[in-house]
Structure formats: C-alpha cells, structure tokens
Residue, then its C-alpha position, 0 to 999 in steps of 0.5 A: x545617739x548613744x555610744x552603743x548605737x550604730x551610726x547611719x553609715x554603719x546601718x546603711x552598710x548592714x542593710x546593703x550587705x543584707x540586700x547583696x546576699x551571701x558572699x561568693x565564697x559562702x555560696x561556693x562553700x555551700x554548693x554541692x559538687x556534682x562532678x564535671x564542673x557542675x555544681x548545685x546550690x539549694x536556696x530557700x524561698x519562703x515567699x513563693x506559694x503557687x504555680x505561677x510563682x514556681x513558673x516565674x522563678x524557674x524561667x528567670x533563673x534558667x535564663x541566667x548565663x551559666x545556669x543549667x537548670x532550676x527546679x522548684x520544690x513547692x512543698x518545701x519552698x526551696x529551689x535547686x539550681x545547677x550551674x557551671x563555671x568558677x563564679x556562681x550566677x547571681x541567683x539570689x540577686x535575681x530572686x530578690x529583684x523579682x520580689x522573692x527574698x532568698x537565702x542559702x538553705x543548708x540547715x537540716x534542722x527545721x524551725x517554727x512554722x511562722x506561716x501557719x501561725x500567721x494564717x491561724x491568727x488571720x483566720x481567727x480575726x477574720x472569723x470573729x469579724x465575719x460572725x459579728x458583721x453577719x449579725x448586723x447584716x441580719x438586722x439590715x436584711x430584716x428590714x432596718x431602714x434609714x439611720x439604723x441601717x446606716x449605723x449598722x453599715x458604718x459599724x460593719x465598716x469599722x469591724x471590717x478594717x482590722x480584717x482588711x488590714x491584718x488578715x488581708x495583708x497576706x494577699x495584699x502583700x503578695x499582690x503588691x510585691x508582684x505588681x511592683x516588680x512588674x508581674x502578676x500572680x494568683x493573689x492579684x485578682x483576690x486583692x482586687x476582688x476584696x478591695x472592690x467589695x469593700x470600697x463598693x460597700x463603703x460608697x454605698x454606706x456613704x451615699x445611704x445606699x440600701x445594700x452593702x457587702x462588708x459581710x461579703x468582703x470579710x467572709x471572702x477573706x475568711x473562707x480564702x484563709x481557711x482554704x489556704x490554711x488547710x492547703x498549708x496543713x495538708x501540704x505539710x502532711x504530704x511532706x511529713x516524710x521529708x520533715x521526719x527525716x530532717x528531725x532525725x538529724x541532731x542539732x550538733x554533736x560533741x567534738x573531741x579535741x586533741x588533749x582530751x578537751x571537748x566542745x559542742x559544734x552545730x551540725x553545719x560546722x562538723x567537717x570530715x576528719x573531726x572526732x565526735x562523741x556519740x552517747x547511747x541514745x543519740x543519733x549519728x549526726x554525719x556519716x562516720x567511722x567508729x574509732x573507739x567503743x562497741x555498741x548496737x545501732x538501729x539502722x532501720x532508716x537505712x536498711x528498712x530492717x528492725x534488727x540491730x547492728x553490732x558495731x566496733x572500731x572500723x565500722x562505717x555508720x550512716x547519719x540518722x542511725x540511732x546509737x542504742x547501747x554504748x558510748x562511741x567515738x567516731x570520725x566524721x567522713x562527710x559533712x552534714x550536707x553530703x551525708x546519707x541523711x541529707x542525700x535521702x532528704x534530697x531524694x524525697x524533695x526531688x520527687x516533686x520536681x519531675x517534669x512529665x507530660x502532666x506536669x508540663x501541661x499544668x505549668x503551662x495552664x497556670x502560667x496563662x492564669x493571670x492574663x486570662x482571668x483579668x481579661x475575662x473579668x474586664x469583659x464581664x464588667x463591660x458586658x454587664x455595663x452594656x447590657x444593664x447600665x448598672x455599674x454596681x452589679x457589673x463590678x459585683x460580677x467582675x469581682x466574682x469572676x476574679x475570685x472564682x477562677x482558680x488555677x491553684x487546683x490545676x497547679x497542684x494536680x500533679x505535684x501534690x500527688x507526686x509528694x504523697x506518692x514519694x511519702x508512701x514509697x518512702x514509708x515502704x523503704x523505696x526512694x524516688x529520685x525524680x517525680x518524672x520517673x513515677x509517670x514512666x513507671x506507671x506505663x511499663x509493660x516489661x520488667x527486666x531483671x539482673x540475677x546476682x544481687x537483684x533476684x538473689x541476695x548476691x551472697x553464696x551459700x555452700x550447698x554441698x562439698x565432696x567427701x573431705x578428710x578432716x585434715x583437708x577440711x581444717x585447712x579449707x576452713x583456715x584458708x577461708x578465715x583469712x579471706x573476705x571473699x563471699x565464697x570464703x565466708x560461705x565456707x566459714x559459715x557452713x563449717x563454723x564448728x570445725x577446728x582450725x588448729x591448722x598452722x598456715x604459713x605464707x598465706x596470700x590472697x590472689x584477687x579473683x583467684x583464691x587463697x594460698x598457704x603452706x602447711x607441713x611443707x605442702x602448698x594448699x589452695x582454695x579458689x578457682x579450679x583452673x588456678x588451684x590446679x595450675x601447679x601441675x596440669x589444669x584439670x579440665x574436668x573440674x570447675x567451680x571452687x576447689x581445695x587443692x594440695x600441691x596442685x591436686x584436687x582434694x575437695x570440691x565445693x558447690x554453692x547456690x545464691x539464695x533468692x531475695x526475700x519475697x522474690x517468688x511473691x513479687x514476680x507472681x504479683x508482677x505477672x498478675x498485673x500483666x507484665x512480661x518478665x525476663x532475666x539478663x545475667x552474665x552468670x552461667x547458663x545453669x545458674x540462670x536457668x535454675x533461678x528463672x525456673x524457681x521464679x517461673x520466668x520463661x525468658x532468660x539469657x545467660x553469659x550476657x555482657x553489659x553491652x548485650x544488656x543495653x542492646x536488648x533494652x534498646x531492641x525492646x524499645x524499638x518494638x514499643x515496649x516500655x521496660x523497667x530494668x532492675x539491677x545492682x552492679x556496675x555492669x548494669x548501669x548502662x542498661x539502667x540508663x537505656x531502660x524506660x525506667x530503672x530500679x536498684x537495691x541499696x546494696x547496689x554499686x554506687x554507679x548503679x544507684x546513680x543510674x537508677x530512678x528508684x532505690x529500695x532500702x530493704x532486702x525484700x523484692x516486693x518493693x518492685x510490685x509495690x512501686x509499680x502499684x503506687x505509680x499506677x495509682x498516682x497516674x489515676x489520681x493525677x488524671x482525676x485531679x485534672x478532670x476535677x480542676x478543669x471541670x470546675x473552671x469550665x462550670x464555675x466561670x460561666x456561671x459567675x460571668x452570667x451573674x449567678x455567683x456572689x463574691x462570697x460563694x466564689x470564695x467558698x468555691x475557689x477554696x473548695x476546688x483546691x482542697x478537693x484536689x489535695x484531698x483526692x491526692x491524699x487518698x494515695x497515702x491511705x492504708x488500703x487494708x483499712x479502707x478495705x475493712x471500712x468498705x466491707x463494714x459498710x457493705x455488710x451494714x447495707x445488707x443488714x439494713x436491706x434485710 
C-alpha cells in the first residue's frame, strides 16, 4: 500500500456514500418550490428503457409517504417527483433498491450519448459474428456430415461467445437486474430466449446432433440490437427539440467580482444577484437585467419573431437569447434551473407525461406483459411436449413465443406521438404543458376567445382626434411622454413629429385615471373623461380619453385595438374545421361588436365579468360541448381552468399562462388552428399505432404458438413492430407541403405512364 492509496475503511465509506445518494440538503437545494408547500425534484434514471420500467417506477415512487405524484419522461429518461413536507422522500434509495441507479438531474448541458456508442459497438460485433456463422451454416446445410459438421458447429459456438458475452450483456444485464430485485421486465424473456437457443445448440453439438442454432442465437441478438439502436436514434430524433433547447444553454459565464476581477462559473453555480459579462456572440446563460452596455438580441427563441431587439440598461433579458453586437454586463435574476430556458425544457418534457385515456390503456397492457408472455411460452412448451414428445421442438416454439410477443409497440404507441407532436408544435412557436391536453384538444367542438390581448394585440392605436389647437396638441403629447400607459404611448407614437417644447410642472400620474400637469398656470389633464372634467362638473356627454384644461374638454381621442396578425385567417380556418366560435369580453359593446364583425363571429358577449366567463364555459360543458378557451389576462384564468382545454399567448399575465395548457410564443393567431390540426393528427396516429400494435400481437403470437416461426424470424418481427409504430409517429413531423409535392409528382408520373 502506498501513501497515496486510500485505506479500506475510506474506500468503504466512499462506496457507502455513493450508495446513499445525495445529501438531504442537496436534494432540497435542487428541488423546485411550486408553492403551497409543494416541491418538485427531477431525477435522471438512465437504466429505464421500456413501458414496464416506467410503470414500476411510477408505482413505487407514488407509494412513498409524502409523494404526491411521479411522472416518467421515457424519452429523456428522467423522473419528475412532486412531494410535500420538510424532508424529501427516499426517492433515490427506492430507485436504487429497484435496480435503477438514479441521481439528481439539474445539469442543462448534455453529455456524450454513451448508450448509443454501446449499442453501435454491440451491433458491429453481433453483425460480424452473424455473417461468419451464417457462412459455416451454409456448409452444414449443403450436406456436411460427421466430423466436418461437428467442427463447423464448434467453430460457430466459439464465434458466438463474444456476441453472447458482450452484445448480449445489454439484455442480460437488464434482465438480471430485474430478477435479482424480484421483478420482471421486457428483457427477461429475451435473455431466456437467447440462452435457450445457445444452450440447446451447444447440447446438440456436444451430442453430435444434426441441427444447431448458433446462427439463430447470434442473429436474434443482431436484429434485436438493430431494432433497439434504431429505436434509440428515432427517439433521440423525436426529442431533438428538447436537446436543441438544452444546447442553447452555455456551460457557464464570466462573473464580474467586486474590484474589477473576473472568474468563470459553471452555469449550475450562477445565483441571482451575480453580475455577468456577456460578450458579443454569446448566449444569455440565465434570466437577467442589463446593468451596463447597449446591444441587439436575437429573441426568436422567446418570441418566434426574427426581428432583433435593442437592449440597454434596465432591460430584462431571457436565458437562451443571443447577444449579437455589443458587450453587456447583466445581473442574474434567476438561477439556471428557474430561468426561461429551463422552463421551456420542462414544458417540452411534460408533453410526454400526460395520462389520457389512450396512455392509461397502453400502460395497463404493458404492465401485464411479463406474466402473460411467460405463461404463454410455458403453456406452448407443455402443449408441444404433450403433442409430439419432442423437447427440442417444444423449446424452439417456446423461445419463439418469448421473443415475438412485443409490448414495446403498445408501450410506445402514445408517448412517441406526444413527443413528436410537442416537437412540431415547438417548431411553430407553441409550447404544450401536458401531453394529456393534446388528447383533449383533438376533441373540441367550440372555441371561446377573449378579445383584448387575444384576438387583438392589446396595444391601442390612435384612430382619430378632434380638432386640436397646436398649443393643446403640444401639451397632450408632453403629458403622454411622461406616462407608460398604452393610451399615452399610442398618442406619442401617432404625433411623434409634434414639438414638445411645452414646459410642464408638477406632472403626476393617477393610476387608472390619467396624467395631470401645470402649464402657464393652467391645469391640464389627459385621461378618462369623468376624471379629466372633475375639476368642474363632469361632462356626461363625453366619454373615452380626453384632454382638458381647467376641467373643460379641449380635445377627444378615439382609439382602436388592432387585430392580431393572421386573426382573420385563423378564425376562418377554425370555422372550416367545423368549430363553433364565440367571444367573451369585458370591453364595451361597440368595441366587441366591431371585432366580432371583422372576424365574422356571430356569437359574442360584452361587459362580461370573470365569474360570467366561468358560468358560460360551465354552461357549455353541461350541454356536452368541449370548449377551447383562448385568453390572456388575469381575469381569464378562472375561465381557462373551467374550459375543456385552454391556450394563451406568451404576452399573457403569469397567472393566465399558468392556467393554460398551451402557450404560443409569437403574435400570430394562426397558432390556434395549427395546434388543433396537430392534435387531431396525433389522435389519428395514436389510434393507428394501437391498431398496429394490437393487430401484430394477435397475428404473430398464434403463429408462433403453432410452431411456424423460428427464433430468428421472431426477433425480426418484434423489432419491426416497434419500428413500425415509431415510424408512423414520425409522420407527424413531416413537412406537409413536401409530402403534397411528392404525392403530386407521383400522381403525375402515374398519369404519364398510363398515357
């Protein structure tokens, strides 16, 4: 023992610490506080890979004392656990006891895909061995007998050993891990099938038998590994949106220390209040506020718009946006795990955890897989032994049954479609907060819109003003410049060329009323008519926004709220899809009627209070209608919660976004019909996947039981069924325009051939 080597006691302590997992304080620090005593912890569980794993993990974690819910993200191999109380539940210890090594998942930056590397190497080894054993098998099939046949069999047995040991360890490791923890998973029957095929062949070789199935055992692994590798690659492609978001986060940032010093911090160590230096070309690591510097930002990630945004001291900026031109010093306002980029990643991952009707059916079917398939294989063996007495043939049939029965396709039928749908929505600037919402959105028959901020931009534009003298107009513009109210901004923007040399004194803004100032001894007010004229007697004949001098109206201003971009087209598309629409707004009757007429919506209600919106949606539900509520304000949140499904723009109030099932990031309203279209396509694909997965098992299993399928054919069929389901789901991400052009090309070519 050298002085540098740890003692046995120290090594034991290290191993025990690893087994114990992170400390309680570390788990508490990494947990997200959801309010009302509810916390969420995200764990990385690399060992899970199938629906049975997912079902077991969720069941065991949910059974812990203070765990409210546990949801598995199978594509990203993470588990989100919501819990209450001062002490975290023994989540990691429970998963370790089940055989799933788990650790805290709070790092945004992805590492190397070790699973894919292992799979590719295993495919290469098994493919090489399969080719060579097939060549030897051809000689045996061609008539080699006696010692020559036995020699070829023994050579095949030796070639198969590295395949079984190395390539097969992917399945044997998973199967043994499940068995030693007293459970079953989908790799157990595969491991049994491979072992039976190899051991039977070895027995035949040792007893100078005519038939050996080394080619079947290695080919079985070869095709299974091809299927698993393609499955892994296609899942990775499906979650490319999440991975793309993750890669937008830098690994760290330069921190500015008091006194002018600088040091580099990993992104996980950046805390609110730290000053960071962001060079031109860098991405913003966390949500922050600009302290020094002027630059331009590419905010397309957050807004969906390509136009750059000018930022200066005081501007709030979001994690993941791109600093284009100038050096900025920013002050972090949130840690990486609480920033905008992490929130978007969480929303994308949440798309897979929905528990709609189809998902629950798939989960239940997958959970029954292991006991059913083993019982079926056992009964097949007993039946063939009773019928023929040939134990060799009976084992071959039982092996084929073990392999060909595939719940993977059924387990993937729903989540893979939800992941692909979430990616397509994200590519179009729409965030889905819950996969179950996708199922609800596909079934809507009514769309209820809020007006201000939803159908319209929520930013008024000055339509007209009464005849205003030059002096009064100058005062109005000067008062407007001193306010950030949308109405004041509209006046400033409409009269940006008007001189504002008017000297105002004692300028004050009254919340919800207007702005007041003194000029040449006169009191000027810009705001609500009832308030602006209150210095004398309120003028009941005047409404809206006015400019008054000493209580007398000298100018009136009329504003309009412009429709969102593509609003007319979006409403028209929803109508063509057979959806009924109506508008519920708290605005004045004339304003609501004007917007409804522009959009050809016949049903609308004005002056509606939040409680009235909830009552209306509840009334729709009692008639059997399934309504989509699209709103943006705090007053829309209760109605959005009462709706069958809800949607909000990213400009909505925080409480509105929290209540919404979908959030669209850009100003265009075409996000609504697009989301409905994607949801309906996803529902069709899920139903198709169910038909294919169930149909495959109904056809393949009886054929295998009747003895018409070899283990090799069973392996090919099982892998093919999973890939068929995944490939069908990937159709959702296809460019419809491209598909249409291909179809048109094929159609024209067919007509040309016929001619």
